[in-house]
C-alpha positions in Angstrom: 141.0 94.4 77.0 137.7 92.9 77.8 134.4 94.2 76.4 132.2 96.3 78.7 129.6 94.7 80.9 125.9 94.8 79.8 124.3 97.2 82.3 122.7 100.5 82.4 124.9 103.5 83.3 123.7 106.8 84.7 122.1 109.3 82.4 123.1 112.9 82.7 120.4 115.2 84.0 119.3 118.2 81.8 122.4 120.2 82.6 125.4 120.7 80.4 128.6 118.7 81.2 130.5 121.9 82.2 128.1 123.1 84.8 126.6 121.3 87.9 123.0 121.7 88.9 122.5 125.0 90.8 119.6 127.5 91.5 119.3 130.0 88.7 118.8 133.1 90.9 120.7 133.2 94.2 119.3 135.3 97.0 120.6 138.9 96.5 119.7 142.6 96.6 120.1 145.2 93.9 121.0 148.8 94.2 119.6 150.9 91.4 121.0 154.2 92.6 117.6 155.1 94.0 118.1 155.2 97.7 120.0 152.0 98.4 119.4 148.2 98.4 115.9 146.9 97.7 114.8 143.9 99.7 113.1 141.0 97.9 110.6 139.5 97.6 108.1 142.4 97.5 104.6 142.9 96.3 104.2 144.8 93.1 101.4 147.3 92.5 98.9 145.7 90.3 98.6 149.0 88.3 101.9 148.1 86.7 101.0 146.0 83.6 104.4 144.1 83.6 103.6 142.7 87.1 100.4 141.0 85.9 100.5 137.2 85.3 101.4 136.5 81.7 102.7 139.9 81.0 106.3 140.0 79.6 106.8 143.5 78.3 109.9 145.3 79.5 109.9 148.3 81.7 108.8 151.7 80.2 111.2 154.5 79.7 110.8 156.9 82.7 112.9 159.3 84.6 115.1 157.2 87.0 114.9 160.0 89.6 111.2 159.6 90.2 109.5 157.3 92.7 107.4 155.8 89.9 110.6 154.7 88.1 111.8 153.1 91.3 108.6 151.1 91.7 108.8 150.1 88.0 112.3 148.8 88.4 111.4 146.9 91.5 108.4 145.2 89.9 110.4 144.5 86.7 113.1 142.8 88.8 110.5 140.8 90.7 108.9 139.7 87.4 112.3 138.7 86.0 113.2 136.7 89.2 109.8 134.9 89.0 110.3 134.0 85.4 113.8 132.8 86.0 112.6 130.4 88.7 109.8 129.2 86.4 112.5 128.6 83.8 114.5 126.5 86.3 111.4 124.4 87.2 110.6 123.9 83.5 114.1 122.8 82.8 114.0 120.3 85.7 110.7 119.0 84.4 112.2 118.4 80.9 110.2 121.1 79.1 113.3 122.7 77.6 111.6 124.9 75.0 109.4 126.5 77.7 112.5 126.9 79.8 114.3 128.7 77.0 111.3 131.0 76.5 111.1 131.9 80.2 114.8 132.4 80.5 115.0 134.6 77.5 112.1 136.8 78.7 113.7 137.1 82.2 117.0 138.1 80.5 115.3 141.0 78.7 113.7 142.2 81.9 117.0 142.1 83.8 118.5 144.0 80.9 115.7 146.6 81.3 116.9 147.3 84.9 120.6 147.0 84.0 121.2 144.1 86.4 124.0 142.2 84.7 124.8 140.2 87.9 121.4 138.7 87.9 121.6 138.1 84.1 124.8 136.1 84.3 123.5 132.8 85.6 120.5 133.1 83.3 122.8 133.2 80.3 124.6 130.1 81.6 121.2 128.4 82.0 120.0 129.3 78.5 123.2 128.0 77.0 122.7 124.8 78.9 119.1 124.4 77.7 120.0 124.9 74.1 122.9 122.6 74.4 120.7 119.9 76.1 118.3 120.2 73.1 121.2 119.5 70.7 120.8 123.0 69.3 124.5 123.8 69.4 124.2 126.6 66.9 121.8 128.6 69.1 124.0 127.7 72.1 126.9 129.3 70.4 124.9 132.4 69.6 123.7 132.8 73.2 127.3 132.2 74.5 128.7 134.9 72.2 125.9 137.3 73.3 126.7 136.6 76.9 130.4 137.3 76.3 129.5 140.6 74.6 127.5 141.6 77.6 129.8 140.0 80.2 133.3 139.7 78.8 135.3 136.9 80.4 132.3 135.0 81.7 133.7 131.5 82.4 130.3 129.7 82.0 129.8 131.4 78.6 133.3 130.5 77.5 132.8 126.9 78.5 129.4 126.8 76.8 130.8 128.2 73.6 133.8 125.8 73.7 131.6 122.7 74.3 129.1 123.7 71.7 131.8 124.3 69.1 133.4 120.9 70.0 130.0 119.1 69.7 129.6 120.8 66.3 132.9 119.3 65.2 134.9 122.5 65.2 137.7 121.2 67.5 140.2 123.9 66.6 137.8 126.7 67.7 136.9 124.7 70.8 140.6 124.4 71.8 141.1 128.2 71.3 138.2 129.1 73.5 139.2 126.5 76.2 142.7 127.9 76.2 141.2 131.4 76.8 139.2 130.0 79.7 142.3 128.2 81.1 144.3 131.5 80.9 141.6 133.4 82.8 141.3 130.7 85.5 144.5 128.6 85.4 143.3 126.4 88.3 139.8 125.8 86.9 139.5 122.0 86.2 136.5 122.1 83.7 138.2 123.8 80.8 141.4 121.7 81.2 139.2 118.5 81.4 137.5 119.4 78.1 140.7 120.5 76.4 142.5 117.4 77.5 139.7 115.2 76.0 139.9 116.9 72.7 143.7 116.7 72.6 143.4 112.9 73.4 140.9 112.4 70.6 143.3 114.2 68.2 146.2 111.9 69.2 148.1 114.7 71.0 148.7 112.4 73.9 151.4 114.3 75.9 149.5 117.5 75.7 146.4 115.7 76.8 148.0 114.2 79.8 149.1 117.7 80.9 145.4 118.7 81.1 143.7 115.5 82.4 143.5 114.9 86.1 144.2 111.3 87.0 142.2 111.8 90.2 139.1 112.9 88.3 136.3 110.4 88.6 134.5 111.8 85.5 134.1 108.8 83.0 135.0 111.0 80.0 138.2 112.0 81.7 139.0 108.4 82.4 138.4 107.3 78.8 140.4 110.2 77.5 143.3 109.2 79.8 143.1 105.6 78.5 143.2 106.8 74.9 146.3 109.1 75.6 148.1 106.5 77.6 147.6 103.8 75.0 148.9 106.1 72.3 152.1 106.4 74.4 152.4 102.6 74.7 151.5 102.6 78.4 149.1 99.7 77.9 148.5 98.5 81.4 147.8 102.0 82.6 145.5 102.6 79.7 143.5 99.4 80.5 143.1 100.4 84.1 141.7 103.8 83.1 139.4 102.4 80.5 138.1 99.8 83.0 137.5 102.7 85.5 135.6 104.6 82.8 133.4 101.6 82.1 132.8 101.0 85.8 131.6 104.6 86.2 129.3 104.5 83.2 129.1 101.1 81.4 126.9 102.3 78.5 128.3 105.8 77.9 128.7 106.2 74.1 131.8 108.4 74.3 133.6 105.8 76.4 132.8 103.1 73.8 134.0 105.3 71.0 137.3 105.7 72.7 137.4 102.0 73.6 136.9 101.3 69.9 139.8 103.6 68.9 142.1 101.8 71.4 140.9 98.4 70.0 141.6 99.6 66.4 145.1 100.7 67.4 145.7 97.2 68.8 144.2 95.4 65.8 141.2 94.0 67.7 138.5 94.4 65.1 136.0 92.3 67.0 136.1 94.6 70.1 136.2 97.7 67.9 133.0 96.6 66.1 131.2 95.8 69.3 132.3 99.1 70.9 131.2 101.1 67.9 127.8 99.4 67.7 127.3 100.2 71.4 128.5 103.8 70.7 125.7 104.3 68.2 123.1 102.6 70.3 123.9 104.1 73.7 122.4 107.0 75.7 122.8 109.9 75.9 123.4 110.0 72.1 126.6 111.5 70.8 126.2 114.8 68.9 125.9 114.2 65.1 129.5 115.2 64.4 130.8 112.6 66.8 128.3 109.9 65.8 129.5 110.4 62.2 133.0 109.5 63.3 131.8 106.3 64.9 129.9 105.4 61.7 133.0 106.1 59.6 135.2 103.9 61.8 132.6 101.2 61.7 132.5 101.3 57.9 136.3 100.8 57.8 136.1 97.4 59.5 136.3 94.3 57.4 132.9 92.8 56.6 130.9 95.9 57.3 128.2 96.6 54.7 128.5 100.2 53.6 125.3 101.8 52.4 125.5 103.0 48.7 
């Protein structure tokens, strides 16, 4: 198997691997039990403090039967929607900490008007932001909160599973992914992730049951290569690995799996080169996975191991 070409592959945008780019707040109406749907956008009365720029306090406790309460709910929803859109723009601009602050505030406001449907994509976005920051622990916390509020939320399940995987807790990740697969048997994302983990664990036959050979995701291709090679299907494995490298020549996860294939075949030179590219590539692997690459590199003959 030849080494990968020296070229720059695509870098993933600030979205998590389980969720494509999408607007945070789709056009919609809400019904608060106060006379039917409310049309948006609308102009809030400036006398309501939470509608003023910079104000983030949740709605006051009032009698929901009164017109004042209806106006407060409307303005609170408007404020939440505006903050959600600001969070979307901050995320796209790369200001992830500001995006997280805005999304969290918007979530509290949607909670104040009991609009769980509007909160659902914001939980997904906040999980993604924390994941993109490499703060997998907080991403896990947000995902668990989302699942408490919205049980069975697929995006929260996927965010929880990926975050546990990237923390190095693969058994937990497989358990959550299996729940997601059971909820949506035809959903490809959970199967893709579970198949990758199974391939990394050497459970080749189970991995092939999850991985789609028509999927053009480079991580799927490299996982297929790893599983096929473990089963002795060398030519098929080489084709899949070449496809993964064509799709993303510098992707660290691809090079980590290429190194494992090379080690299985006794090719120390290719393994060393691939592991070095794993550790130098972008986007960086999470620490738990980079540690695996470092450990494998240290096992190669002639590698200096730090005391």
